[in-house]
DSSP file (Angstrom, degrees, kcal/mol; ACC not computed):
  #  RESIDUE AA STRUCTURE BP1 BP2  ACC     N-H-->O    O-->H-N    N-H-->O    O-->H-N    TCO  KAPPA ALPHA  PHI   PSI    X-CA   Y-CA   Z-CA
    1    1 A M    >         0   0    0      0, 0.0     3,-0.9     0, 0.0     4,-0.1   0.000 360.0 360.0 360.0 -44.8   96.0   80.9   92.4
    2    2 A T  G >   +     0   0    0      1,-0.2     3,-2.3    25,-0.2    28,-0.4   0.740 360.0  80.2 -72.6 -23.5   98.5   79.6   94.8
    3    3 A A  G 3  S+     0   0    0      1,-0.3    -1,-0.2    26,-0.2    25,-0.1   0.736  89.0  55.8 -57.6 -24.9  101.5   81.2   93.2
    4    4 A S  G <  S+     0   0    0     -3,-0.9     2,-0.5    25,-0.1    -1,-0.3   0.557  92.2  88.2 -86.5  -4.1  100.7   84.6   94.8
    5    5 A F    <   -     0   0    0     -3,-2.3    25,-2.5    23,-0.3     2,-0.5  -0.800  61.6-159.5-100.7 133.4  100.7   83.1   98.3
    6    6 A C  E     -a   30   0A   0     -2,-0.5    44,-2.5    23,-0.2    45,-1.1  -0.924   6.1-158.8-110.0 125.8  103.9   82.9  100.2
    7    7 A V  E     -ab  31  51A   0     23,-2.8    25,-2.2    -2,-0.5     2,-0.6  -0.859   8.8-144.2-106.3 131.3  104.2   80.4  103.2
    8    8 A L  E     -ab  32  52A   0     43,-2.9    45,-3.8    -2,-0.5     2,-0.5  -0.849  14.6-165.0 -97.6 128.1  106.7   80.7  105.9
    9    9 A V  E     -ab  33  53A   0     23,-3.1    25,-2.3    -2,-0.6     2,-0.5  -0.958   5.1-172.9-114.2 121.1  107.9   77.3  107.1
   10   10 A A  E     +ab  34  54A   0     43,-2.6    45,-1.4    -2,-0.5     2,-0.3  -0.973  21.6 137.8-122.9 129.1  109.8   77.3  110.5
   11   11 A D        -     0   0    0     23,-2.0    47,-0.1    -2,-0.5    23,-0.1  -0.917  48.7-139.6-160.7 146.2  111.6   74.0  111.8
   12   12 A D  S    S+     0   0    0     45,-0.5    46,-0.1    -2,-0.3    23,-0.1   0.615  85.4  82.6 -85.6 -10.1  114.9   73.4  113.4
   13   13 A Q    >>  -     0   0    0      1,-0.2     4,-2.0     2,-0.0     3,-0.8  -0.817  68.3-152.3 -96.3 117.7  115.4   70.2  111.3
   14   14 A P  H 3> S+     0   0    0      0, 0.0     4,-3.1     0, 0.0     5,-0.2   0.880  94.8  54.5 -52.0 -42.9  116.8   70.8  107.9
   15   15 A A  H 3> S+     0   0    0      1,-0.2     4,-2.1     2,-0.2     5,-0.1   0.846 108.7  48.5 -64.8 -32.2  115.1   67.7  106.4
   16   16 A V  H <> S+     0   0    0     -3,-0.8     4,-2.4     2,-0.2    -1,-0.2   0.918 112.7  48.9 -71.9 -43.0  111.6   68.7  107.6
   17   17 A R  H  X S+     0   0    0     -4,-2.0     4,-2.1     1,-0.2    -2,-0.2   0.949 113.9  46.3 -59.8 -48.7  112.2   72.3  106.1
   18   18 A E  H  X S+     0   0    0     -4,-3.1     4,-2.7     2,-0.2     5,-0.2   0.916 111.6  51.0 -65.3 -41.1  113.3   70.8  102.8
   19   19 A A  H  X S+     0   0    0     -4,-2.1     4,-2.4    -5,-0.2    -1,-0.2   0.929 113.8  43.7 -61.8 -45.3  110.5   68.3  102.6
   20   20 A L  H  X S+     0   0    0     -4,-2.4     4,-2.1     2,-0.2    -1,-0.2   0.781 110.4  56.4 -70.1 -28.5  107.9   70.9  103.3
   21   21 A R  H  X S+     0   0    0     -4,-2.1     4,-2.9    -5,-0.2     5,-0.3   0.943 111.2  44.6 -62.1 -52.7  109.6   73.3  100.8
   22   22 A I  H  X S+     0   0    0     -4,-2.7     4,-2.4     2,-0.2    -2,-0.2   0.946 113.5  49.1 -57.0 -53.6  109.3   70.7   98.1
   23   23 A L  H  X S+     0   0    0     -4,-2.4     4,-0.9    -5,-0.2    -1,-0.2   0.924 117.3  40.2 -51.5 -51.8  105.7   69.8   98.9
   24   24 A L  H  <>S+     0   0    0     -4,-2.1     5,-2.6     1,-0.2     3,-0.2   0.868 113.9  52.7 -72.0 -39.0  104.6   73.5   98.9
   25   25 A T  H ><5S+     0   0    0     -4,-2.9     3,-1.2     1,-0.2    -1,-0.2   0.884 109.1  49.7 -66.5 -39.1  106.6   74.5   95.9
   26   26 A N  H 3<5S+     0   0    0     -4,-2.4    -1,-0.2    -5,-0.3    -2,-0.2   0.731 105.2  57.7 -66.4 -23.4  105.2   71.8   93.9
   27   27 A A  T 3<5S-     0   0    0     -4,-0.9    -1,-0.3    -3,-0.2    -2,-0.2   0.430 127.1-100.9 -87.9  -2.7  101.8   72.7   94.9
   28   28 A G  T < 5S+     0   0    0     -3,-1.2   -23,-0.3     1,-0.3    -3,-0.2   0.520  79.6 131.1 101.5   6.6  102.5   76.2   93.5
   29   29 A Y      < -     0   0    0     -5,-2.6     2,-0.4    -6,-0.1    -1,-0.3  -0.550  56.2-126.8 -87.9 154.0  103.2   78.1   96.7
   30   30 A R  E     -a    6   0A   0    -25,-2.5   -23,-2.8   -28,-0.4     2,-0.4  -0.801  32.5-155.7 -89.6 147.0  106.2   80.4   97.3
   31   31 A V  E     -a    7   0A   0     -2,-0.4     2,-0.4   -25,-0.2   -23,-0.2  -0.979  19.5-170.8-134.3 139.1  108.1   79.3  100.4
   32   32 A E  E     -a    8   0A   0    -25,-2.2   -23,-3.1    -2,-0.4     2,-0.3  -0.947  20.3-145.8-120.1 143.7  110.4   81.1  102.8
   33   33 A L  E     -a    9   0A   0     -2,-0.4     2,-0.3   -25,-0.2   -23,-0.2  -0.860  15.6-178.0-114.8 149.4  112.2   79.0  105.5
   34   34 A A  E     -a   10   0A   0    -25,-2.3   -23,-2.0    -2,-0.3    -2,-0.0  -0.987  16.3-161.1-140.3 150.6  113.2   79.8  109.0
   35   35 A T  S    S+     0   0    0     -2,-0.3   -25,-0.1   -25,-0.2     3,-0.1   0.445  73.6  29.3-109.5  -3.8  115.2   77.7  111.7
   36   36 A S  S  > S-     0   0    0      1,-0.1     4,-2.2    22,-0.1     3,-0.2  -0.996  76.6-112.2-155.6 155.9  114.2   79.5  114.8
   37   37 A P  H  > S+     0   0    0      0, 0.0     4,-2.4     0, 0.0     5,-0.2   0.915 119.2  56.3 -55.7 -42.7  111.4   81.5  116.5
   38   38 A R  H  > S+     0   0    0      1,-0.2     4,-2.1     2,-0.2     5,-0.1   0.910 108.7  46.2 -52.3 -46.6  113.8   84.6  116.4
   39   39 A E  H  > S+     0   0    0      1,-0.2     4,-2.5     2,-0.2     5,-0.2   0.869 108.7  56.3 -73.9 -34.3  114.1   84.2  112.6
   40   40 A V  H  X S+     0   0    0     -4,-2.2     4,-2.4     2,-0.2     5,-0.2   0.958 108.4  47.3 -51.7 -56.0  110.3   83.8  112.3
   41   41 A L  H  X S+     0   0    0     -4,-2.4     4,-1.3     1,-0.2    -2,-0.2   0.883 111.5  50.1 -57.8 -43.1  109.7   87.1  114.0
   42   42 A R  H  X S+     0   0    0     -4,-2.1     4,-1.1    -5,-0.2    -1,-0.2   0.915 111.7  47.4 -62.4 -46.2  112.3   88.9  111.9
   43   43 A L  H  X S+     0   0    0     -4,-2.5     4,-2.4     1,-0.2     3,-0.3   0.884 108.8  54.4 -60.1 -41.9  110.9   87.6  108.6
   44   44 A I  H  < S+     0   0    0     -4,-2.4    -1,-0.2     1,-0.2    -2,-0.2   0.797 108.4  48.7 -64.8 -30.9  107.4   88.4  109.6
   45   45 A K  H  < S+     0   0    0     -4,-1.3    -1,-0.2    -5,-0.2    -2,-0.2   0.758 114.7  47.1 -78.2 -22.6  108.4   92.0  110.2
   46   46 A E  H  < S+     0   0    0     -4,-1.1     2,-0.3    -3,-0.3    -2,-0.2   0.814 120.8   9.6 -85.6 -36.9  110.2   92.2  106.9
   47   47 A Q  S  < S-     0   0    0     -4,-2.4     2,-0.4    -5,-0.1    -1,-0.2  -0.921  74.9 -99.1-147.0 164.8  107.7   90.7  104.5
   48   48 A E        -     0   0    0     -2,-0.3     2,-0.4    -3,-0.1   -42,-0.1  -0.750  32.6-173.9 -92.9 133.1  104.1   89.5  104.2
   49   49 A F        -     0   0    0     -2,-0.4   -42,-0.2    31,-0.3     3,-0.1  -0.943  23.8-148.3-123.9 148.0  103.1   85.9  104.4
   50   50 A A  S    S+     0   0    0    -44,-2.5     2,-0.3    -2,-0.4   -43,-0.2   0.824  85.3   1.2 -74.1 -30.8   99.7   84.3  103.7
   51   51 A L  E     -b    7   0A   0    -45,-1.1   -43,-2.9    31,-0.2     2,-0.5  -0.996  59.8-142.6-158.8 148.1  100.4   81.6  106.2
   52   52 A A  E     -bc   8  84A   0     31,-2.5    33,-3.1    -2,-0.3     2,-0.7  -0.987   7.9-163.9-121.6 125.3  103.0   80.4  108.7
   53   53 A L  E     -bc   9  85A   0    -45,-3.8   -43,-2.6    -2,-0.5     2,-0.4  -0.926  25.9-175.4-107.8 105.7  103.6   76.6  109.2
   54   54 A L  E     -bc  10  86A   0     31,-3.5    33,-2.3    -2,-0.7   -43,-0.2  -0.868  25.3-135.8-117.9 135.6  105.5   76.4  112.6
   55   55 A D  E     - c   0  87A   0    -45,-1.4    33,-0.2    -2,-0.4     3,-0.1  -0.477  13.2-144.2 -74.5 158.4  107.1   73.7  114.5
   56   56 A L  S    S+     0   0    0     31,-1.4    12,-2.1     1,-0.2     2,-0.5   0.590  80.3  59.0-100.6 -12.5  106.4   73.7  118.2
   57   57 A N        +     0   0    0     30,-0.4   -45,-0.5    10,-0.2    -1,-0.2  -0.967  58.0 151.4-125.0 125.5  109.8   72.5  119.4
   58   58 A Y        -     0   0    0     -2,-0.5     3,-0.1     3,-0.2   -22,-0.1   0.073  63.9 -39.6-115.1-132.7  113.3   74.2  118.6
   59   59 A A  S    S+     0   0    0      1,-0.2     3,-0.1    -2,-0.1   -23,-0.0   0.808 116.7  69.3 -74.5 -36.3  116.5   74.2  120.4
   60   60 A R  S    S-     0   0    0      1,-0.1     2,-0.3     2,-0.0    -1,-0.2   0.883 118.4 -26.0 -54.3 -51.2  115.5   74.6  124.0
   61   61 A D        -     0   0    0     -3,-0.1    -3,-0.2     1,-0.0    -1,-0.1  -0.885  56.1-124.5-152.9-178.3  114.1   71.1  124.4
   62   62 A T  S    S+     0   0    0     -2,-0.3    28,-0.1    -5,-0.1    -5,-0.1   0.518  92.5  27.2-117.6  -3.8  112.5   68.6  122.1
   63   63 A T  S    S+     0   0    0     -7,-0.1    -6,-0.1    26,-0.1    -1,-0.0   0.588  94.3  74.5-134.2 -10.7  109.1   67.7  123.5
   64   64 A S  S    S-     0   0    0      1,-0.1    -7,-0.1    -8,-0.0    -2,-0.0   0.904  74.5-143.0 -80.6 -38.7  107.3   70.4  125.6
   65   65 A G     >  +     0   0    0     -9,-0.1     4,-2.5    -4,-0.1     5,-0.2   0.463  58.5 132.7  82.2   6.9  106.2   72.8  122.7
   66   66 A E  H  >  +     0   0    0      1,-0.2     4,-2.6     2,-0.2     5,-0.2   0.889  66.4  48.9 -63.0 -45.3  107.0   75.7  125.0
   67   67 A E  H  > S+     0   0    0    -11,-0.2     4,-2.3     1,-0.2    -1,-0.2   0.945 113.2  47.5 -62.5 -45.1  109.0   77.7  122.4
   68   68 A G  H  > S+     0   0    0    -12,-2.1     4,-2.2     1,-0.2    -2,-0.2   0.880 110.6  51.7 -64.1 -39.0  106.4   77.2  119.7
   69   69 A L  H  X S+     0   0    0     -4,-2.5     4,-2.1   -13,-0.4    -1,-0.2   0.929 111.0  48.0 -58.0 -45.6  103.6   78.3  122.1
   70   70 A E  H  X S+     0   0    0     -4,-2.6     4,-2.5     1,-0.2    -2,-0.2   0.903 110.0  52.9 -65.0 -39.0  105.5   81.4  123.0
   71   71 A L  H  X S+     0   0    0     -4,-2.3     4,-2.2    -5,-0.2    -1,-0.2   0.889 107.3  50.2 -61.3 -40.8  106.1   82.1  119.4
   72   72 A I  H  X S+     0   0    0     -4,-2.2     4,-1.9     2,-0.2    -2,-0.2   0.916 110.6  51.5 -65.8 -43.3  102.3   81.8  118.5
   73   73 A Q  H  X S+     0   0    0     -4,-2.1     4,-0.6     1,-0.2    -2,-0.2   0.898 109.9  49.0 -62.0 -39.7  101.6   84.3  121.4
   74   74 A Q  H >< S+     0   0    0     -4,-2.5     3,-1.2     1,-0.2     4,-0.4   0.908 108.0  53.9 -62.6 -40.5  104.1   86.7  120.1
   75   75 A L  H >< S+     0   0    0     -4,-2.2     3,-1.8     1,-0.3     6,-0.3   0.878  99.4  62.9 -58.6 -40.2  102.6   86.5  116.6
   76   76 A Q  H 3< S+     0   0    0     -4,-1.9    -1,-0.3     1,-0.3    -2,-0.2   0.750 101.7  52.4 -59.7 -26.1   99.2   87.4  118.0
   77   77 A K  T << S+     0   0    0     -3,-1.2     2,-0.6    -4,-0.6    -1,-0.3   0.578  90.2  88.2 -89.5  -7.9  100.6   90.7  119.0
   78   78 A I  S X  S-     0   0    0     -3,-1.8     3,-1.7    -4,-0.4     2,-0.2  -0.811  80.4-127.3 -98.2 122.6  102.0   91.7  115.7
   79   79 A E  T 3  S+     0   0    0     -2,-0.6    -2,-0.1     1,-0.2    -3,-0.0  -0.503  94.3  15.8 -67.8 131.0   99.6   93.5  113.4
   80   80 A G  T 3  S+     0   0    0      1,-0.3   -31,-0.3    -2,-0.2    -1,-0.2   0.459  85.5 152.3  85.4   5.2   99.4   91.7  110.0
   81   81 A A    <   -     0   0    0     -3,-1.7    -1,-0.3    -6,-0.3     3,-0.1  -0.398  47.9-109.0 -66.0 147.6  101.0   88.5  111.2
   82   82 A P        -     0   0    0      0, 0.0   -31,-0.2     0, 0.0   -32,-0.1  -0.312  36.1 -90.1 -72.8 159.4   99.8   85.5  109.2
   83   83 A P        -     0   0    0      0, 0.0   -31,-2.5     0, 0.0     2,-0.5  -0.387  48.9-132.4 -59.8 144.4   97.6   82.8  110.5
   84   84 A A  E     -cd  52 104A   0     19,-0.5    21,-3.5   -33,-0.2    22,-0.7  -0.894  19.4-168.4-116.1 137.7   99.7   80.0  112.1
   85   85 A L  E     -cd  53 106A   0    -33,-3.1   -31,-3.5    -2,-0.5     2,-0.3  -0.953  19.8-147.9-110.5 135.4   99.5   76.3  111.6
   86   86 A V  E     -cd  54 107A   0     20,-2.9    22,-3.1    -2,-0.4     2,-0.3  -0.780  14.4-174.6-112.6 154.8  101.5   74.3  114.1
   87   87 A M  E     +cd  55 108A   0    -33,-2.3   -31,-1.4    -2,-0.3   -30,-0.4  -0.999   8.3 160.8-145.9 144.7  103.2   71.0  113.8
   88   88 A T  E     - d   0 109A   0     20,-1.5    22,-2.7    -2,-0.3     3,-0.3  -0.989  40.5-141.4-158.8 159.0  105.1   68.5  116.0
   89   89 A A  S    S+     0   0    0     -2,-0.3     2,-0.3    20,-0.2    20,-0.1   0.602 103.5  63.2 -89.4 -17.2  106.2   64.9  116.3
   90   90 A W  S    S+     0   0    0    -28,-0.1    -1,-0.2    -3,-0.0     2,-0.2  -0.346  76.3 169.4-109.3  50.9  105.3   65.1  120.2
   91   91 A A        +     0   0    0     -2,-0.3     2,-0.3    -3,-0.3     3,-0.1  -0.471   4.0 166.3 -74.1 133.2  101.5   65.7  119.7
   92   92 A T     >  -     0   0    0     -2,-0.2     4,-2.1     1,-0.1     5,-0.1  -0.882  46.8-115.8-127.3 164.1   99.3   65.4  122.8
   93   93 A V  H  > S+     0   0    0     -2,-0.3     4,-2.9     2,-0.2     5,-0.2   0.932 118.1  52.3 -58.1 -46.8   95.7   66.5  123.3
   94   94 A D  H  > S+     0   0    0      1,-0.2     4,-2.7     2,-0.2     5,-0.2   0.907 110.2  47.3 -63.1 -42.9   96.9   68.9  125.9
   95   95 A L  H  > S+     0   0    0      2,-0.2     4,-3.0     1,-0.2    -1,-0.2   0.927 110.7  52.2 -62.5 -44.8   99.4   70.5  123.5
   96   96 A A  H  X S+     0   0    0     -4,-2.1     4,-2.4     2,-0.2    -2,-0.2   0.912 110.9  47.2 -52.6 -48.7   97.0   70.7  120.8
   97   97 A V  H  X S+     0   0    0     -4,-2.9     4,-2.2     2,-0.2    -2,-0.2   0.919 111.1  51.3 -59.9 -45.3   94.6   72.5  123.0
   98   98 A A  H  X S+     0   0    0     -4,-2.7     4,-1.9     1,-0.2    -2,-0.2   0.917 109.9  50.8 -61.4 -44.6   97.3   74.8  124.2
   99   99 A A  H  X>S+     0   0    0     -4,-3.0     5,-2.5     1,-0.2     4,-0.6   0.927 110.0  47.7 -58.8 -45.2   98.3   75.7  120.7
  100  100 A M  H ><5S+     0   0    0     -4,-2.4     3,-0.6     1,-0.2    -1,-0.2   0.872 110.9  51.5 -65.1 -36.2   94.8   76.4  119.6
  101  101 A R  H 3<5S+     0   0    0     -4,-2.2    -1,-0.2     1,-0.2    -2,-0.2   0.818 106.8  55.9 -71.5 -26.7   94.2   78.6  122.7
  102  102 A S  H 3<5S-     0   0    0     -4,-1.9    -1,-0.2    -5,-0.2    -2,-0.2   0.654 132.9 -89.1 -76.9 -12.0   97.4   80.5  121.9
  103  103 A G  T <<5S+     0   0    0     -3,-0.6   -19,-0.5    -4,-0.6    -3,-0.2   0.498  73.6 147.2 118.3   3.9   96.1   81.3  118.4
  104  104 A A  E   < -d   84   0A   0     -5,-2.5    -1,-0.3    -6,-0.2   -19,-0.2  -0.466  38.6-149.7 -70.6 149.7   97.0   78.5  116.1
  105  105 A R  E    S-     0   0A   0    -21,-3.5     2,-0.3     1,-0.3   -20,-0.2   0.764  73.6  -4.2 -86.9 -35.1   94.6   77.8  113.4
  106  106 A D  E     -d   85   0A   0    -22,-0.7   -20,-2.9    -7,-0.1     2,-0.5  -0.987  62.3-128.4-159.5 165.5   95.3   74.1  113.1
  107  107 A F  E     -d   86   0A   0     -2,-0.3     2,-0.5   -22,-0.2   -20,-0.2  -0.979  16.7-167.7-125.8 121.2   97.6   71.3  114.4
  108  108 A I  E     -d   87   0A   0    -22,-3.1   -20,-1.5    -2,-0.5     2,-0.4  -0.943  12.2-145.8-113.0 125.3   99.5   68.9  112.3
  109  109 A Q  E     -d   88   0A   0     -2,-0.5   -20,-0.2   -22,-0.2     4,-0.2  -0.723  32.9 -93.0 -94.6 140.5  101.2   65.9  113.8
  110  110 A K  S    S+     0   0    0    -22,-2.7   -19,-0.2    -2,-0.4     2,-0.1  -0.740 107.7  46.0 -87.9 141.4  104.5   64.6  112.3
  111  111 A P  S    S-     0   0    0      0, 0.0     2,-0.2     0, 0.0    -2,-0.1   0.566  94.3-159.4 -72.8 144.1  105.0   62.6  110.2
  112  112 A W        -     0   0    0     -2,-0.1     2,-0.6    -4,-0.1    -2,-0.1  -0.465  21.5-117.3 -90.5 161.5  102.3   64.2  108.2
  113  113 A D     >  -     0   0    0     -4,-0.2     4,-2.3    -2,-0.2     3,-0.4  -0.901  23.4-144.0 -92.4 120.8  100.1   63.3  105.3
  114  114 A N  H  > S+     0   0    0     -2,-0.6     4,-2.6     1,-0.2     5,-0.2   0.888  98.0  49.4 -51.5 -49.7  100.9   65.5  102.3
  115  115 A A  H  > S+     0   0    0      1,-0.2     4,-2.0     2,-0.2    -1,-0.2   0.860 110.5  51.2 -61.2 -37.3   97.4   65.7  101.1
  116  116 A R  H  > S+     0   0    0     -3,-0.4     4,-2.5     2,-0.2    -1,-0.2   0.906 109.1  50.8 -66.2 -42.2   96.1   66.7  104.5
  117  117 A V  H  X S+     0   0    0     -4,-2.3     4,-2.6     2,-0.2     5,-0.2   0.951 112.2  46.6 -58.8 -49.7   98.8   69.4  104.9
  118  118 A L  H  X S+     0   0    0     -4,-2.6     4,-2.3     1,-0.2    -1,-0.2   0.874 112.4  50.3 -65.0 -33.7   97.8   70.9  101.5
  119  119 A S  H  X S+     0   0    0     -4,-2.0     4,-2.2    -5,-0.2    -1,-0.2   0.900 110.7  49.6 -68.0 -38.5   94.1   70.7  102.3
  120  120 A I  H  X S+     0   0    0     -4,-2.5     4,-3.1     2,-0.2     5,-0.2   0.939 112.0  48.5 -55.1 -52.2   94.7   72.5  105.7
  121  121 A I  H  X S+     0   0    0     -4,-2.6     4,-2.3     1,-0.2    -2,-0.2   0.919 111.8  47.5 -59.8 -48.9   96.6   75.2  104.0
  122  122 A Q  H  X S+     0   0    0     -4,-2.3     4,-1.9    -5,-0.2    -1,-0.2   0.911 112.7  51.5 -61.3 -42.7   94.0   75.7  101.3
  123  123 A T  H  X S+     0   0    0     -4,-2.2     4,-2.5     1,-0.2    -2,-0.2   0.954 111.1  45.8 -58.1 -51.7   91.3   75.8  103.9
  124  124 A Q  H  X S+     0   0    0     -4,-3.1     4,-2.6     1,-0.2    -1,-0.2   0.830 109.1  54.0 -61.2 -35.3   93.0   78.3  106.0
  125  125 A L  H  X S+     0   0    0     -4,-2.3     4,-1.9    -5,-0.2    -1,-0.2   0.863 110.7  47.8 -62.3 -37.5   93.8   80.5  103.1
  126  126 A Q  H  X S+     0   0    0     -4,-1.9     4,-2.5     2,-0.2     5,-0.2   0.956 112.3  50.2 -67.8 -49.2   90.0   80.5  102.1
  127  127 A V  H  X S+     0   0    0     -4,-2.5     4,-2.2     1,-0.2    -2,-0.2   0.899 110.2  49.8 -55.7 -46.8   89.1   81.3  105.8
  128  128 A E  H  X S+     0   0    0     -4,-2.6     4,-2.5     1,-0.2    -1,-0.2   0.900 111.2  48.5 -61.2 -41.2   91.6   84.1  105.8
  129  129 A A  H  X S+     0   0    0     -4,-1.9     4,-2.3     1,-0.2    -2,-0.2   0.878 112.5  48.3 -69.0 -36.4   90.2   85.6  102.5
  130  130 A E  H  X S+     0   0    0     -4,-2.5     4,-2.3     2,-0.2    -1,-0.2   0.869 109.9  52.5 -71.7 -35.5   86.6   85.3  103.8
  131  131 A T  H  X S+     0   0    0     -4,-2.2     4,-2.6    -5,-0.2     5,-0.2   0.943 112.0  46.2 -62.1 -49.2   87.6   87.0  107.1
  132  132 A R  H  X S+     0   0    0     -4,-2.5     4,-2.4     1,-0.2    -2,-0.2   0.927 111.6  50.9 -61.4 -42.5   89.2   89.9  105.2
  133  133 A R  H  X S+     0   0    0     -4,-2.3     4,-2.0     1,-0.2    -1,-0.2   0.908 110.7  47.9 -61.9 -41.3   86.3   90.2  103.0
  134  134 A A  H  X S+     0   0    0     -4,-2.3     4,-2.4     2,-0.2    -1,-0.2   0.880 110.0  54.0 -64.8 -40.3   83.8   90.3  105.9
  135  135 A N  H  X S+     0   0    0     -4,-2.6     4,-2.4     2,-0.2    -1,-0.2   0.899 107.5  50.3 -60.2 -44.0   86.0   92.9  107.6
  136  136 A R  H  X S+     0   0    0     -4,-2.4     4,-1.5    -5,-0.2    -2,-0.2   0.918 110.8  48.4 -61.8 -43.0   85.9   95.1  104.5
  137  137 A L  H  X S+     0   0    0     -4,-2.0     4,-1.3     2,-0.2    -2,-0.2   0.921 110.8  51.8 -67.6 -40.7   82.0   94.9  104.4
  138  138 A E  H >X S+     0   0    0     -4,-2.4     3,-0.6     1,-0.2     4,-0.5   0.934 109.8  49.3 -60.3 -45.5   81.8   95.7  108.2
  139  139 A R  H >< S+     0   0    0     -4,-2.4     3,-0.8     1,-0.2    -1,-0.2   0.840 106.0  55.7 -61.1 -32.5   84.0   98.8  107.6
  140  140 A R  H 3< S+     0   0    0     -4,-1.5    -1,-0.2     1,-0.2    -2,-0.2   0.781  98.7  64.7 -73.9 -27.5   81.7   99.9  104.6
  141  141 A K  H << S+     0   0    0     -4,-1.3     8,-1.1    -3,-0.6     2,-0.4   0.693  81.1  95.8 -68.5 -18.9   78.7   99.8  107.1
  142  142 A T  B << S-E  148   0B   0     -3,-0.8     6,-0.2    -4,-0.5    -3,-0.0  -0.627  76.7-132.4 -80.3 129.1   80.2  102.6  109.1
  143  143 A N    >   -     0   0    0      4,-2.6     3,-1.9    -2,-0.4    -1,-0.1  -0.089  30.4 -90.4 -75.8 179.1   78.8  105.9  108.0
  144  144 A S  T 3  S+     0   0    0      1,-0.3    -1,-0.1     2,-0.1    -2,-0.1   0.667 124.7  61.4 -69.3 -14.3   80.8  109.1  107.2
  145  145 A C  T 3  S-     0   0    0      2,-0.2    -1,-0.3     0, 0.0     3,-0.1   0.521 116.9-112.2 -85.4  -3.5   80.6  110.2  110.8
  146  146 A G  S <  S+     0   0    0     -3,-1.9     2,-0.3     1,-0.3    -2,-0.1   0.593  79.2 122.4  85.7  12.7   82.5  107.1  111.9
  147  147 A R  S    S-     0   0    0      1,-0.1    -4,-2.6    -6,-0.0    -1,-0.3  -0.772  72.9 -96.1-106.5 152.4   79.4  105.6  113.7
  148  148 A K  B     -E  142   0B   0     -2,-0.3    -6,-0.2    -6,-0.2    -1,-0.1  -0.415  40.6-121.1 -64.3 134.6   77.9  102.3  113.0
  149  149 A S        -     0   0    0     -8,-1.1    -1,-0.1    -2,-0.2    -8,-0.0  -0.519   8.2-140.1 -74.6 140.9   74.9  102.6  110.7
  150  150 A P        +     0   0    0      0, 0.0    -1,-0.1     0, 0.0     2,-0.1   0.533  66.8 118.0 -80.1   0.6   71.6  101.3  112.1
  151  151 A V        -     0   0    0    -10,-0.2     2,-0.3     1,-0.1    -2,-0.1  -0.372  57.5-142.6 -66.9 142.8   70.8   99.8  108.8
  152  152 A R    >   -     0   0    0      1,-0.1     3,-2.1     4,-0.1    -1,-0.1  -0.678  40.4 -77.0 -97.5 155.9   70.4   96.1  108.5
  153  153 A W  T 3  S+     0   0    0      1,-0.3    -1,-0.1    -2,-0.3     3,-0.1  -0.307 121.6  28.4 -53.8 134.7   71.7   94.0  105.5
  154  154 A G  T 3  S+     0   0    0      1,-0.4    -1,-0.3    -3,-0.1     2,-0.2   0.178  99.0 106.8  95.0 -13.1   69.2   94.5  102.6
  155  155 A Q    <   -     0   0    0     -3,-2.1     2,-0.4     1,-0.0    -1,-0.4  -0.623  69.3-121.2 -96.9 158.2   68.0   98.0  103.7
  156  156 A I        -     0   0    0     -2,-0.2     2,-0.4    -3,-0.1    -4,-0.1  -0.812  21.2-159.4 -99.5 134.6   68.9  101.3  102.0
  157  157 A C        -     0   0    0     -2,-0.4     2,-0.4    -6,-0.1    -8,-0.0  -0.977   0.5-161.6-119.1 128.9   70.7  104.0  104.0
  158  158 A L        -     0   0    0     -2,-0.4     2,-0.0     3,-0.0    -2,-0.0  -0.903  25.3-119.0-105.8 134.6   70.7  107.5  102.8
  159  159 A A        -     0   0    0     -2,-0.4     3,-0.0     1,-0.1    -1,-0.0  -0.376  36.0 -97.3 -71.8 150.5   73.4  109.9  104.3
  160  160 A H        -     0   0    0      1,-0.1    -1,-0.1    -2,-0.0     3,-0.1  -0.496  44.8-112.2 -63.1 129.0   72.2  112.8  106.3
  161  161 A P        -     0   0    0      0, 0.0     2,-0.2     0, 0.0    -1,-0.1  -0.367  33.0-106.9 -70.1 152.0   72.2  115.9  104.1
  162  162 A K              0   0    0      1,-0.1    -3,-0.0    -3,-0.0     0, 0.0  -0.548 360.0 360.0 -77.3 140.8   74.7  118.5  105.0
  163  163 A R              0   0    0     -2,-0.2    -1,-0.1    -3,-0.1    -3,-0.0   0.418 360.0 360.0 -97.2 360.0   73.2  121.6  106.6
C-alpha cells in the first residue's frame, strides 16, 4: 500500500535527509529529497507527492523557523500541494502553534522517534484519503444544474424531467 505514495523530504542537513530517506524507503515509501524551500516549490510543481516532510530552518538562520513557515504558507496557495508535516530541532510551543496556523498538519521535534514519524505519516495519508473521498461525495450531491441538492443523506432524489 505504501509503495504508491511518494514523500518529499526537505532539510538542509544531508545526514537528516539520508536518515529519513532510509527510514521511509524501508517502510515502503518512495522518497524525493530537497535541500531548500526553492527546491521544494520546484518539485511540487513538477510532480505529485502524497506528503511533504519539511524542516523549518534552512540557510537564512538556524532557529526562528521563519523560512519553513513562509514555505508552508506558499504551499497553501498551490493547488494540489501535498499536506505538510514540519520538523525542527528548535521546537517551542509558539513555533508549533505558528506552523499549525500556517497550514502544517503535524509537528515533529528532532531528534525524532522513527515509530512516531511513521505513525504520523500513515495517519496523515489516511486523513488525506478520507478528505478526498468526502469531497467526491459532496460533488456527487450537486445536481445536474450545478446547485446543491436539498436531499439529505439516506433520501432518494429524482432529477427533474426535461420539458
